[in-house]
C-alpha positions in Angstrom: -124.1 -31.5 -24.7 -122.0 -28.4 -24.9 -118.4 -28.7 -24.0 -117.1 -26.2 -21.4 -113.6 -24.8 -20.7 -111.2 -27.6 -19.7 -112.5 -30.1 -22.3 -114.9 -32.0 -20.1 -118.8 -32.3 -20.3 -120.9 -31.5 -17.3 -122.2 -35.0 -17.3 -118.7 -36.4 -17.0 -118.0 -34.2 -13.9 -121.2 -35.2 -12.3 -120.2 -38.9 -12.4 -117.3 -38.3 -10.1 -113.5 -38.3 -10.2 -113.2 -42.2 -10.4 -115.4 -42.4 -13.4 -113.9 -39.5 -15.3 -110.9 -41.2 -16.9 -113.1 -44.2 -17.7 -114.8 -42.1 -20.4 -113.1 -42.6 -23.8 -114.0 -38.9 -24.7 -112.4 -37.6 -21.5 -109.2 -39.5 -22.1 -109.0 -38.2 -25.6 -109.5 -34.6 -24.2 -106.6 -35.1 -21.7 -104.3 -36.4 -24.4 -105.3 -33.6 -26.8 -104.6 -30.9 -24.1 -101.3 -32.5 -23.1 -100.2 -32.6 -26.8 -101.1 -29.0 -27.4 -99.2 -27.9 -24.4 -96.2 -29.9 -25.6 -96.5 -28.2 -29.1 -96.7 -24.8 -27.4 -93.5 -25.4 -25.4 -91.7 -26.7 -28.5 -92.6 -23.7 -30.7 -91.4 -21.4 -27.8 -88.1 -23.2 -27.7 -87.7 -22.9 -31.5 -88.5 -19.2 -31.3 -85.8 -18.8 -28.6 -83.3 -20.7 -30.7 -83.9 -18.3 -33.7 -83.0 -15.3 -31.5 -79.7 -16.7 -30.4 -76.5 -14.9 -31.8 -73.0 -16.2 -31.6 -70.7 -13.5 -30.5 -67.3 -15.2 -30.4 -65.7 -18.2 -32.2 -65.5 -21.7 -30.8 -61.7 -21.4 -30.7 -61.6 -18.3 -28.7 -60.5 -18.5 -25.1 -64.0 -17.1 -24.1 -67.0 -18.3 -25.9 -70.1 -15.9 -25.9 -73.6 -16.1 -27.3 -76.6 -13.9 -26.7 -80.4 -14.5 -26.7 -81.9 -11.2 -27.9 -85.5 -10.5 -26.7 -87.1 -7.3 -28.1 -89.9 -5.7 -26.1 -91.7 -2.5 -26.9 -89.3 0.0 -25.5 -86.3 -2.1 -24.4 -84.0 -4.9 -25.5 -83.0 -7.8 -23.2 -79.7 -9.5 -23.9 -79.2 -12.9 -22.1 -75.4 -13.5 -22.5 -73.9 -16.9 -21.9 -70.1 -16.7 -21.2 -67.9 -19.8 -21.1 -64.2 -20.0 -20.0 -62.8 -22.5 -22.5 -59.3 -22.5 -21.0 -57.7 -24.5 -18.2 -56.8 -21.2 -16.4 -58.9 -19.1 -14.0 -60.2 -15.8 -15.5 -60.3 -12.9 -13.1 -61.9 -9.5 -13.4 -63.8 -10.7 -16.5 -66.0 -7.9 -17.8 -68.4 -7.7 -20.8 -68.0 -4.2 -22.2 -70.9 -3.2 -24.5 -71.6 0.0 -26.5 -74.2 1.0 -28.9 -74.9 2.9 -32.1 -78.1 4.6 -32.7 -80.8 5.6 -30.2 -80.0 2.9 -27.8 -78.9 3.3 -24.2 -77.3 0.8 -21.7 -79.0 0.7 -18.4 -76.4 -1.0 -16.2 -72.7 -0.6 -15.6 -70.7 -3.7 -16.4 -69.7 -5.9 -13.5 -66.6 -8.0 -12.9 -66.7 -11.8 -12.7 -64.3 -14.6 -11.9 -64.5 -17.8 -14.0 -62.9 -21.1 -13.0 -61.6 -23.3 -15.8 -64.4 -24.4 -18.2 -67.0 -22.6 -16.0 -69.9 -20.7 -17.6 -72.1 -17.9 -16.4 -75.2 -16.1 -17.6 -75.3 -12.3 -17.7 -78.3 -10.1 -18.4 -78.0 -6.6 -20.0 -80.9 -4.3 -20.5 -80.9 -1.7 -23.3 -83.5 1.1 -23.7 -84.8 2.0 -27.1 -85.9 5.6 -27.8 -86.7 5.7 -31.5 -87.3 3.5 -34.6 -83.8 3.3 -36.0 -81.5 0.4 -37.0 -79.2 0.1 -34.0 -76.0 -1.8 -33.4 -74.7 -3.3 -30.2 -71.0 -4.0 -30.1 -68.3 -4.6 -27.6 -65.6 -6.9 -26.1 -64.8 -9.2 -23.2 -61.7 -8.3 -21.1 -60.2 -10.5 -18.4 -57.0 -11.3 -16.5 -55.4 -14.7 -16.3 -54.1 -15.8 -12.8 -50.9 -17.4 -14.2 -49.7 -14.5 -16.3 -48.6 -11.0 -15.5 -49.2 -9.7 -19.1 -51.7 -7.0 -19.9 -55.4 -7.7 -19.9 -56.6 -10.1 -22.6 -59.4 -9.0 -24.8 -61.9 -10.9 -27.2 -63.9 -8.8 -29.6 -67.6 -9.6 -29.9 -69.5 -9.8 -33.2 -71.9 -6.9 -33.7 -75.7 -7.4 -32.9 -77.9 -5.6 -35.4 -81.4 -4.6 -34.1 -84.1 -5.1 -36.8 -86.3 -2.0 -37.4 -89.2 -4.4 -38.2 -89.5 -5.2 -34.5 -91.0 -1.7 -34.1 -93.0 -1.3 -37.3 -96.8 -2.2 -37.5 -99.2 -1.7 -40.4 -101.6 1.2 -40.0 -104.3 3.1 -41.8 -105.0 6.8 -42.6 -107.2 8.8 -44.8 -106.0 9.8 -48.3 -106.2 13.5 -47.2 -104.1 12.9 -44.2 -101.5 10.9 -46.2 -101.2 13.7 -48.7 -100.8 16.3 -45.8 -98.1 14.2 -44.1 -96.4 13.6 -47.5 -96.0 17.4 -48.0 -95.0 18.1 -44.5 -92.3 15.4 -43.8 -88.9 16.6 -44.8 -86.9 13.4 -44.8 -87.1 11.3 -48.0 -85.2 8.2 -49.1 -85.5 7.2 -52.7 -84.8 3.6 -53.5 -84.2 2.4 -57.1 -86.1 -0.8 -57.9 -83.7 -3.6 -58.6 -85.5 -7.0 -58.5 -85.9 -10.4 -60.2 -89.6 -10.3 -59.6 -91.6 -10.1 -63.0 -95.2 -9.3 -61.8 -96.0 -5.7 -60.6 -98.5 -6.9 -58.0 -96.0 -9.6 -56.9 -93.3 -6.9 -56.2 -95.8 -4.8 -54.2 -96.9 -7.8 -52.1 -93.2 -8.6 -51.5 -92.4 -5.1 -50.3 -95.5 -5.1 -47.9 -94.4 -8.4 -46.5 -90.8 -7.3 -45.7 -91.6 -3.8 -44.4 -94.8 -4.5 -42.3 -96.4 -1.6 -44.1 -100.1 -1.5 -45.2 -101.2 -0.6 -48.8 -103.7 2.3 -48.8 -104.5 2.0 -52.4 -107.7 0.1 -53.0 -107.6 -3.3 -54.6 -109.9 -2.1 -57.4 -107.3 0.5 -58.4 -104.7 -2.2 -58.7 -106.7 -4.8 -60.6 -106.5 -5.4 -64.3 -103.6 -6.2 -66.7 -101.4 -3.1 -66.9 -97.7 -2.4 -67.2 -97.8 0.4 -64.6 -98.5 0.4 -60.9 -98.5 3.1 -58.3 -99.5 2.5 -54.6 -99.3 4.4 -51.3 -98.1 2.5 -48.2 -98.4 3.5 -44.5 -97.1 2.2 -41.2 -96.6 3.4 -37.6 -93.8 2.7 -35.2 -94.1 1.8 -31.6 -93.0 5.3 -30.6 -95.9 7.0 -32.6 -93.6 7.8 -35.7 -95.3 7.8 -39.2 -93.8 6.0 -42.1 -95.0 6.8 -45.6 -94.0 5.3 -48.9 -94.9 5.4 -52.6 -94.2 2.7 -55.1 -94.2 3.7 -58.7 -93.1 0.8 -61.0 -93.3 0.0 -64.6 -92.8 -3.3 -66.5 -90.4 -2.9 -69.5 -90.9 -4.8 -72.9 -88.3 -7.3 -71.7 -90.4 -8.0 -68.6 -88.0 -6.3 -66.2 -89.6 -4.1 -63.5 -88.2 -0.6 -63.1 -89.1 2.4 -61.0 -88.7 3.9 -57.5 -89.8 3.5 -53.9 -89.9 6.8 -52.1 -90.0 6.8 -48.3 -90.9 9.9 -46.2 -90.9 10.3 -42.5 -90.5 13.1 -39.9 -87.2 11.7 -38.6 -84.1 10.6 -40.6 -83.6 7.3 -38.9 -86.9 5.6 -39.9 -86.5 6.7 -43.5 -83.0 5.5 -43.8 -83.7 2.2 -42.0 -86.7 1.4 -44.1 -84.8 2.2 -47.3 -81.9 -0.1 -46.3 -84.5 -2.9 -45.5 -86.1 -2.5 -49.0 -82.8 -2.5 -50.7 -81.7 -5.7 -49.0 -85.0 -7.5 -49.4 -86.3 -6.4 -52.8 -84.5 -8.9 -55.0 -87.2 -11.4 -54.4 
């Protein structure tokens, strides 16, 4: 009999609640569902840990870390602030600032932290374009037992990855050529890699830039010492990103050539170029 949603057969349900768990298959279904739910929670926890960034040192008077969650048009910072001293901190404020097309939505509030107390602070940042952004700032506070000036702890920078806003996309060859001629911003990246295979280098760039290869597989097949391919992607804000890879394998096996990136805005061209320069080694 066909299994329905929930993992139980209609015949099992018809036998009543008391008989349900007596069926070996039903017990297996329950255990399987419980295990799958536990695995899902575990993967979510690991994913959250990967987004935690340490903002201060363990020896600083104030320890701070942030969990960065990127949505389509905004970034949520979940800040954990810990008073690591035996004194009360008054008027503690987390002062944040941004570089790039990022905008803070709230004004910073003041808090009072008892010795070894911790608090959680949320900060919402709006994103208006696809550009590598930086969030920086400091924590300032007063100590109750001192009359000195306000104390300050500098926070580590938070770099926002452009890849969170880039998705592979397709377009016709005529449309690609039209945009290539129209877009005025170009970033030319010199190929510098340890990868020896031309197709391997192309696949590596596609993986690390979230771009799609528009050149057909048939055009890339065969044993050749030269490769040229067009790449295309679109941002969450509707911006187009174009790239052309032209590479050649030298007699010593080293790959040389260029990756040219074009876009309508400067930010996406520079950010994609920086990403390729950083990741192309292999």
